[in-house]
Legacy VTK file of the C-alpha trace (Angstrom):
# vtk DataFile Version 3.0
C-alpha trace
ASCII
DATASET POLYDATA
POINTS 86 float
-10.505 -3.333 -16.616
-9.410 -0.726 -14.670
-10.157 -0.546 -10.935
-8.577 1.854 -8.914
-9.470 -0.084 -5.526
-8.337 -3.907 -6.620
-4.770 -2.229 -8.503
-3.571 -0.655 -5.483
-5.031 -3.332 -3.395
-2.630 -5.811 -5.841
0.097 -3.792 -5.605
0.249 -4.262 -2.068
-0.174 -7.848 -2.524
2.493 -8.229 -4.815
4.937 -6.796 -2.274
3.304 -8.748 1.366
3.324 -12.351 -1.001
7.716 -11.722 -2.291
8.306 -11.048 1.377
8.850 -6.920 1.327
6.955 -4.320 3.202
7.719 -0.819 3.762
7.174 0.130 7.264
6.177 4.398 6.517
3.823 3.600 3.857
2.391 6.326 3.123
0.373 8.741 0.692
3.585 10.428 -0.364
5.242 7.301 -1.407
2.539 6.355 -3.905
2.741 8.726 -6.947
-0.367 7.029 -9.430
0.099 7.464 -13.498
-3.443 8.994 -14.488
-2.370 7.752 -18.307
-1.253 4.908 -18.074
-3.133 4.217 -14.841
-0.159 2.656 -12.588
0.665 3.082 -9.287
4.424 3.790 -8.648
5.511 2.929 -4.400
8.727 5.205 -3.376
10.737 5.563 -0.900
12.081 2.197 0.668
13.961 3.331 3.250
12.223 2.073 5.917
12.057 -1.562 3.651
11.561 -4.981 5.646
12.461 -7.590 3.098
12.524 -11.264 4.828
11.546 -14.293 1.885
10.672 -16.165 5.297
7.924 -14.071 6.194
5.822 -13.590 2.471
2.054 -13.071 3.417
2.779 -12.109 6.703
-0.145 -11.306 9.213
1.835 -8.817 11.781
4.280 -6.901 8.727
0.622 -7.013 6.162
-1.212 -5.130 9.150
1.097 -2.680 10.241
2.189 -1.671 6.827
-1.494 -1.301 6.137
-2.450 0.743 9.361
-0.358 3.431 8.439
-0.705 3.366 5.139
-4.610 4.525 6.536
-3.254 6.655 9.143
-1.938 8.160 6.393
-5.403 8.356 4.837
-6.265 10.005 7.870
-3.475 12.347 8.134
-4.298 14.003 5.066
-7.844 14.255 5.407
-9.002 11.711 3.463
-10.876 9.165 4.934
-14.283 10.220 3.765
-13.110 9.978 0.175
-10.759 6.933 0.527
-13.028 3.987 -0.064
-11.214 1.288 2.826
-13.991 -0.936 2.080
-13.363 -1.141 -1.403
-9.908 -1.146 -0.595
-9.505 -3.963 1.758
LINES 1 87
86 0 1 2 3 4 5 6 7 8 9 10 11 12 13 14 15 16 17 18 19 20 21 22 23 24 25 26 27 28 29 30 31 32 33 34 35 36 37 38 39 40 41 42 43 44 45 46 47 48 49 50 51 52 53 54 55 56 57 58 59 60 61 62 63 64 65 66 67 68 69 70 71 72 73 74 75 76 77 78 79 80 81 82 83 84 85
C-alpha cells in the first residue's frame, strides 16, 4: 500500500540510519515519480556521510529543519501534512 508521507519518511530514515545527511535538503532535491510511486533524492553537494553518526539527532533535526523551511518557502505548509510526515 502506498502512503506518500510514510514512504517519504522512510526515505529520510534510510539515509539517517546509514549516517547520510543532506544539509541542503529542500523540495527541489526530491523527485517523485507518480507512475512508479517512488522518490529520488538528488543534489548531494552538501552531503555529510559519517557512519559514526547513524541516526544522529542533531544532524537529523538539521536536515528536517531545512526541509521544513523549504516547504514554507514554497508556501506549501498548508498542503504538506508535516504531522503525517513526522
